[in-house]
N, CA, C and O of each residue as an XYZ file, in Angstrom:
364
protein
N       1.418     -1.034      0.361
C      -0.118     -0.062      0.445
C       1.171      1.505     -0.296
O       1.030      2.244     -1.270
N       2.138      1.418      0.609
C       2.369      2.421      0.954
C       2.448      3.273      1.976
O       2.481      2.616      3.017
N       2.503      4.659      2.226
C       2.989      5.190      3.584
C       2.019      6.052      3.137
O       1.686      6.214      1.963
N       1.490      6.709      4.300
C       0.742      8.016      3.914
C       0.969      8.710      4.763
O       0.771      8.273      5.896
N       1.498     10.130      4.596
C       2.566     10.330      4.955
C       1.704     12.570      5.108
O       1.294     13.165      4.112
N       1.707     12.980      6.056
C       1.774     14.629      6.286
C       2.424     15.989      6.882
O       3.141     16.265      7.843
N       1.781     16.732      5.775
C       3.058     17.638      6.257
C       1.911     18.801      6.473
O       0.782     18.879      5.988
N       2.636     19.708      7.413
C       2.090     21.435      7.937
C       2.712     22.070      6.362
O       3.681     21.726      5.686
N       1.624     23.176      6.157
C       1.725     24.395      5.590
C       1.093     25.370      5.945
O       0.189     25.148      6.752
N       1.264     26.468      5.598
C       0.763     27.696      5.714
C      -0.120     28.531      4.430
O       0.646     29.251      3.789
N      -1.203     28.565      4.059
C      -2.202     29.054      3.310
C      -1.652     30.836      3.032
O      -1.991     31.835      3.666
N      -0.476     30.689      1.566
C      -0.561     32.505      1.956
C      -1.617     33.320      1.126
O      -1.489     34.509      0.832
N      -2.506     32.646      0.845
C      -3.614     33.538      1.009
C      -4.898     33.754      1.530
O      -5.984     34.251      1.232
N      -4.064     32.925      2.814
C      -5.769     32.895      3.726
C      -4.469     33.156      5.284
O      -4.254     34.039      6.115
N      -4.140     32.353      5.087
C      -2.638     32.687      6.321
C      -2.759     31.277      7.597
O      -2.205     30.822      8.598
N      -3.437     31.152      7.047
C      -4.218     30.008      7.417
C      -3.438     28.863      7.716
O      -2.676     28.615      6.782
N      -3.303     27.794      8.996
C      -2.511     26.604      9.058
C      -3.682     25.892      7.649
O      -4.753     26.287      7.188
N      -2.600     24.452      7.291
C      -2.980     24.085      5.964
C      -2.039     22.299      6.301
O      -0.948     22.019      6.798
N      -3.060     21.554      5.777
C      -2.050     20.074      6.285
C      -2.512     19.141      4.817
O      -3.512     18.865      4.155
N      -1.206     18.922      4.848
C      -1.271     17.851      2.819
C      -1.132     16.762      3.325
O      -0.737     16.491      4.459
N      -1.565     15.857      2.211
C      -1.353     14.112      2.673
C      -0.431     13.827      1.585
O      -0.166     14.796      0.874
N       0.050     12.856      1.329
C       1.677     12.729     -0.063
C       0.807     11.277      1.241
O       0.352     11.074      2.367
N       1.157     10.608     -0.285
C       1.100      9.666     -0.696
C       1.572      8.576     -1.515
O       0.634      7.952     -2.010
N       2.857      8.084     -1.860
C       4.393      7.891     -2.865
C       4.859      8.917     -3.244
O       4.749      9.157     -4.447
N       5.427      9.728     -2.523
C       5.222     11.526     -2.691
C       4.772     11.963     -3.064
O       4.829     13.129     -2.675
N       3.867     11.717     -4.129
C       2.147     12.441     -4.547
C       1.438     13.453     -3.650
O       1.040     12.932     -2.608
N       1.226     14.482     -3.741
C       0.401     15.090     -2.786
C      -1.273     14.429     -3.404
O      -1.619     14.422     -4.585
N      -1.778     14.116     -2.675
C      -3.013     13.234     -2.471
C      -4.402     13.763     -2.136
O      -5.440     13.320     -2.627
N      -4.294     15.049     -0.987
C      -4.797     15.615     -0.240
C      -4.439     16.686     -0.187
O      -3.323     16.842     -0.682
N      -5.339     18.397      0.594
C      -4.904     19.268      1.025
C      -6.683     19.294      2.381
O      -7.842     19.113      2.009
N      -6.281     19.533      3.624
C      -6.892     20.192      4.414
C      -6.663     20.887      5.105
O      -5.467     21.100      5.309
N      -7.677     21.636      5.859
C      -7.484     22.506      7.283
C      -7.314     21.341      8.484
O      -7.570     20.156      8.697
N      -6.493     22.920      9.330
C      -5.704     21.582     10.825
C      -6.741     21.254     11.611
O      -6.435     20.498     12.533
N      -7.755     21.544     11.555
C      -9.244     20.828     12.320
C      -9.603     19.688     11.092
O      -9.854     18.588     11.585
N      -9.645     19.704     10.294
C     -10.036     18.748      9.516
C      -8.793     17.790      9.764
O      -8.833     16.570      9.926
N      -7.813     18.520      9.758
C      -6.862     16.890      9.844
C      -6.509     16.424     11.577
O      -5.906     15.457     12.042
N      -7.142     17.516     12.178
C      -7.142     16.378     14.107
C      -8.392     15.513     13.426
O      -8.295     14.288     13.352
N      -9.499     16.171     12.962
C     -10.607     14.720     12.704
C      -9.892     13.669     12.443
O      -9.523     12.788     13.219
N      -9.655     13.818     11.014
C      -9.402     12.903     10.266
C      -8.229     11.866     11.209
O      -8.404     10.648     11.203
N      -7.082     12.469     11.975
C      -6.013     11.632     12.882
C      -6.878     10.914     13.724
O      -6.627      9.711     13.786
N      -8.273     11.507     14.701
C      -8.806     10.769     15.523
C      -9.751      9.734     14.859
O     -10.042      8.682     15.428
N     -10.112      9.995     13.914
C     -10.909      8.951     13.429
C      -9.883      7.208     13.074
O     -10.023      6.033     13.414
N      -8.850      8.037     12.182
C      -7.444      6.618     12.345
C      -7.044      6.656     13.306
O      -5.817      6.641     13.220
N      -7.386      6.704     14.335
C      -6.874      6.151     15.642
C      -7.857      5.510     16.005
O      -7.720      4.286     16.012
N      -9.220      6.102     16.441
C     -10.591      4.879     16.302
C     -10.123      3.770     15.992
O      -9.875      2.814     16.728
N      -9.880      3.974     13.930
C     -10.423      3.121     13.368
C      -9.232      2.048     14.107
O      -9.449      0.916     14.540
N      -8.099      2.699     14.094
C      -6.399      1.192     14.324
C      -6.948      0.374     16.018
O      -6.868     -0.832     16.251
N      -7.485      1.451     16.996
C      -8.110      0.699     18.059
C      -8.926     -0.444     17.578
O      -8.708     -1.655     17.558
N      -9.928      0.285     17.195
C     -10.857     -1.553     16.299
C     -10.742     -2.046     15.686
O     -11.788     -2.513     15.235
N      -9.368     -2.519     14.958
C      -8.872     -3.426     13.587
C      -7.877     -4.505     15.094
O      -7.820     -5.730     15.193
N      -7.149     -3.272     16.175
C      -6.673     -4.131     16.795
C      -7.517     -5.181     17.795
O      -7.235     -6.357     18.024
N      -8.791     -4.289     18.392
C      -9.733     -5.085     19.078
C     -10.819     -6.594     18.151
O     -11.608     -7.423     18.604
N     -10.413     -6.372     17.049
C     -11.012     -6.954     16.031
C     -10.132     -8.477     16.036
O     -10.432     -9.656     16.225
N      -8.617     -7.545     15.646
C      -8.451     -9.175     15.733
C      -7.699     -9.401     16.425
O      -6.851    -10.176     15.983
N      -7.499     -8.931     17.852
C      -8.010    -10.195     19.792
C      -9.201    -10.815     18.962
O      -9.153    -11.661     18.070
N     -10.442    -10.054     19.588
C     -11.433    -11.421     19.563
C     -11.815    -12.312     17.985
O     -12.868    -12.698     17.478
N     -10.454    -12.371     17.600
C     -10.963    -13.079     16.377
C      -9.606    -14.203     16.093
O      -9.708    -15.157     15.322
N      -8.784    -13.990     16.603
C      -7.662    -14.750     16.977
C      -7.952    -15.451     18.189
O      -7.573    -16.602     18.405
N      -8.741    -14.637     19.113
C      -8.761    -15.876     20.897
C      -9.432    -16.761     20.353
O      -9.143    -17.956     20.413
N     -10.840    -16.087     19.492
C     -11.915    -17.264     19.547
C     -10.988    -18.208     18.742
O     -10.625    -19.161     19.431
N     -10.646    -18.211     17.852
C     -10.540    -18.908     16.714
C      -8.829    -19.949     16.708
O      -8.316    -20.776     15.954
N      -8.470    -19.300     17.970
C      -7.025    -19.937     17.814
C      -6.835    -20.185     19.610
O      -5.773    -20.586     20.087
N      -7.814    -19.929     20.280
C      -7.401    -20.137     21.233
C      -9.228    -21.521     22.391
O      -9.343    -22.211     23.404
N     -10.145    -21.024     21.118
C     -11.388    -21.007     21.988
C     -11.720    -22.522     20.303
O     -12.540    -23.427     20.454
N     -11.418    -22.466     19.826
C     -11.311    -23.470     18.512
C     -12.525    -22.437     18.052
O     -12.541    -22.550     16.826
N     -13.127    -21.877     18.277
C     -14.672    -21.974     17.211
C     -14.372    -21.280     15.554
O     -13.310    -20.720     15.283
N     -14.888    -21.354     15.102
C     -15.135    -21.820     13.161
C     -14.671    -20.704     13.321
O     -14.899    -19.980     14.290
N     -13.863    -20.409     12.239
C     -13.843    -18.517     11.624
C     -14.433    -17.885     11.466
O     -14.264    -16.702     11.762
N     -15.996    -18.622     10.607
C     -17.707    -18.211     10.161
C     -18.072    -17.733     11.022
O     -18.363    -16.542     11.127
N     -18.145    -18.669     11.936
C     -19.050    -17.638     13.414
C     -18.495    -16.924     13.873
O     -19.162    -15.927     14.150
N     -16.983    -16.856     14.284
C     -16.569    -15.301     14.625
C     -16.000    -14.553     14.027
O     -15.043    -13.813     14.253
N     -16.868    -14.831     12.886
C     -16.178    -13.810     12.548
C     -18.333    -12.991     11.672
O     -18.453    -12.263     10.687
N     -19.319    -13.463     12.433
C     -20.161    -12.962     12.447
C     -20.843    -12.144     13.994
O     -21.782    -11.353     14.086
N     -19.796    -12.804     15.244
C     -19.921    -12.418     16.378
C     -19.139    -11.306     16.291
O     -19.317    -10.464     17.171
N     -18.173    -11.047     15.310
C     -16.964     -9.888     15.195
C     -17.980     -8.622     15.219
O     -18.187     -7.676     15.979
N     -18.605     -9.187     13.762
C     -19.812     -8.081     12.789
C     -20.504     -7.803     13.692
O     -20.279     -6.642     14.033
N     -21.434     -8.382     14.421
C     -22.189     -7.751     15.464
C     -21.840     -7.277     16.446
O     -22.665     -6.514     16.948
N     -20.451     -7.467     17.238
C     -19.564     -6.380     17.799
C     -19.811     -5.468     16.844
O     -20.983     -5.113     16.713
N     -18.623     -4.797     15.836
C     -18.784     -4.093     15.096
C     -19.538     -3.134     15.248
O     -19.275     -1.990     15.617
N     -20.568     -3.630     14.940
C     -22.409     -2.832     14.348
C     -22.612     -2.634     16.129
O     -22.843     -1.484     16.503
N     -22.531     -3.692     17.154
C     -22.858     -2.798     18.324
C     -22.297     -1.355     19.009
O     -22.922     -0.511     19.651
N     -20.366     -1.425     18.478
C     -19.179     -0.322     18.695
C     -19.346      0.858     18.376
O     -18.945      1.930     18.827
N     -20.400      0.357     17.002
C     -20.393      1.882     15.989
C     -21.358      2.398     16.627
O     -21.041      3.509     17.052
N     -22.365      2.106     16.881
C     -24.295      2.721     17.671
C     -22.849      3.473     19.323
O     -22.174      4.482     19.530
N     -23.130      2.164     19.997
C     -22.265      2.916     20.950
C     -21.737      4.228     20.948
O     -22.070      5.216     21.602
N     -20.878      4.067     20.120
C     -20.242      5.941     19.645
C     -20.694      7.042     19.045
O     -20.337      8.207     19.219
N     -21.666      6.514     18.183
C     -22.403      7.307     17.796
C     -23.138      7.919     18.665
O     -23.431      9.110     18.561
N     -23.827      6.521     20.419
C     -24.807      7.199     20.624
C     -23.363      8.258     21.820
O     -23.391      9.485     21.918
N     -22.757      7.744     22.228
C     -21.411      9.093     22.954
C     -20.470      9.451     22.192
O     -19.447     10.136     22.235
N     -21.101      8.777     21.423
C     -18.885     10.584     20.599
C     -18.166      9.939     20.831
O     -16.982     10.247     20.697
N     -18.587      8.660     21.322
C     -16.203      8.147     22.419
C     -16.189      7.332     21.512
O     -15.217      6.592     21.361
């Protein structure tokens, strides 16, 4: 996939801070500093969720020997619950 990197900048037109996202040396997006913070928090949340999903999958399939298909059904239900909790609480 390659690495997605961010660089700081300032708009010569507005004087406000901006963040550019680069992939493979190419600038692929530019956003305000506030939009960059929102994106960063979203990425951190997704990474945490991916780790917990992986833990559940590996624990149930390897330690408890539950069929992967059944575990994925459970993980899917857990993701739906987690999304509703995040939407309800904002956390």
